[in-house]
N, C-alpha and C positions, 0 to 999 in steps of 0.2 A: 536642029541640033538640040534645042531644049526638050523636044519630045523624046529624042533618043536618050538623052541624059536621064530624063525622068524614068524611062523604061529600064535603063540599066540600074538605076537606084532601086526601082521596084523589085527587079530580079535579085539584087543583092539582099534586100530585106526579106524576100521570100526564101532565099537560100539560107539566110541566117535563122529564120524561124524554123525551117525544116530541120536544119542541123540541131537546133535546140530541142526540138520535139524528139528527134531520133536519139539524141543524147540522153534525154529524160527517160525514154523507153528502155534504152540499154541499161541505164543506172537502176531503173525499177526492177528489171529482170535480174540483174546481178544482186540487188539488195534483197530479193525475195528468198535467196538461198542463205541459210545461216548454219553455223557449226552445230552439229547435234550435241545437245547437253549431255555431259557425262555425270555419273553418280557422284553425289556430294557427301554421302554418309556411309558408315559401316552398315553392312546388311548381309543376310544370307537368304537365298531364294531357292525354291525347288521348282523345276519346270519339266513339262513334256517337250520332247524335241521330235524333229522329223524322223521318219522310219522307226517309230515306236521306241525311241530312246528316252532316257531320263537324264536330268542334269541337276547338280547342286552347284550354285554359283555363290561365291563370297566376294565381298569388296571391302578394301581398306586403303584409304589414301592414294587413290589412283591406280591401285593394282587389283587384279581380279584372280580368283582361283576357281577353276572349273573342274568338276568331277563328272565325267560323261560315261554313261553306259548305253551301248547300242547292240542290237542282236548281231550285227555284222562284225563286231569287234569282240574277240574272245576274252579280253581282260579290260577292266575300266581304264579310261584315259584321264590323266590329270594334266591340266594346263595352267600355267601361271602367266598372266598377261600384264604387260606394262602399257597402260592406255596412252600415256604421253609419248612413249617411244614407239608405239605401234608394233611391239614385238610380243611373240608368244613362245613360251618354252613348253614343249610337250614331254611328259614323262610316260613313255610307252616302252613295252618290252621289245627290244631289238635283238634278234639272234646274233650272237657273236660279239655284241657290244654291251657289256655290263656297265652299270653306273654311267649311262650316257643318255642325255636328253636331246631333243630336236628343237632347234630355234627356227621359227618361221616369221615372216611378216604377217601382221594382223590388221584386219580392217576390210579386206576385200570380201570375206565370207560373212554371211548373216546367220549362219546356222547356230552360232553360239548365243544369239539374242542381242548381244551388244554390237552396235554398228558405229563405226567411226567415220566421220566425213561431214559433208554438208547436205542439208535437206531443207524442206519447207513445211510449215505447219498446214495441215489440210483438214483438221477437224478435231473432235473430241470423242472419246469412247470410254467404256469400262471393261476391265478384265477381272473376272471373279469378284465383281462388286467394287473394285477400286478404280476411281477416275484416272484417266490418262489422256495425254495429247498425242494425236496422230501426226507422225512425221514421215513424209515421203522422200525417199532417197533414190536417185537414179544413177546407175553405173555408166559404163561406156556405151551402153545401148539401152533402149526402153525395155528390152527383155530382162535386164538386170535390175529392174525396179523393185524396191522393197518398201514396206510400210511398217514403221516401228511405233508402238504405243508406249509412251514414256510417262511415268508418274511425276507428280509435282516435285519430288526430291530426286528426280532424274534416274530412277530405277527403271530399266527396260522391262516391261511386263509381257509384251507380245511382239513377235516379228513375223511378218508375212512376206512372201516373195513369189515371183513368177517361176513356176516349175512346169516344164513341158507345156507352156502356154496357159497354165491355170494358176490362179492365185491360191496358195496354200499356206497354212500356218506351220512354220518350222520351229517356233519356240514360243511357249506360253507358260507363264508362271502360275503355279497353283497355290503357292504359299510364300509369304515374305516375312522374315523376322528382322526387324531393325534393331540391331544390337551390336556391341563392340566385337571385333574379330581379333584373333591372335596374330601378331606380326609374323611368327614363325611359319604360319600356313602359306605365306606369300614369298617364301624363299626356297631355293633348291635345297634338297637334302644334302648333308655333308658328304663329300666325296663324289658327287655327281657333276659331270661336266656337260656343257651344252655344245653341240655342233650345228653349224648352219645347214639348213636343208633348202637348196635353191628352188626346188619345185613347189615349195609350200605344201598345202594340204593335199594337192594332187598326187604327191609322192607317198601318201600314207593310205594303205588299203583300208577301206571302210569309211574314210573321211574325205577322200579326194573327189567327192562329187555328191550331189544330192540325190 
């Protein structure tokens, strides 16, 4: 009976140790993911985008303004992004709907440079001579993996993503001006109303896919 009791005690101790080890592994895996840092200062950047596009990005107090030009889009697109609410309002020309903007959820697409979510630090790099930290972000599958290079003041300088099985640069800053921005640039123009677009970017020709 003493031998049996000793064995049971040993099994309990081994199970407890195993549970503690597994718990530590799970905690370490969870802790390795951190919220991606968001910009802290006012700035304006100019960037190259995927499909030969260009973008001007402005940031002020948690809001971003994006001015995007792409060959597939006949007129420039202006987007106003609330980073905390994860919402984006797009000012685009809509036939038959004057003074109307489109509101979509923001964060799933990396094509605008700014990525919202969780990731892990995987290294350091430089973009046009400016040092930045590499953050790896994985979506619902490994195919949706993106790597963002973020400056010390949390300005995204480059975003790379898997496209058709290849890692490609979809956003890269060529110039940054760290200077105050005008509050009016981050508000809808007077008389413009926003309507919800359930399909997100997929419902907008030229933006609904990479």
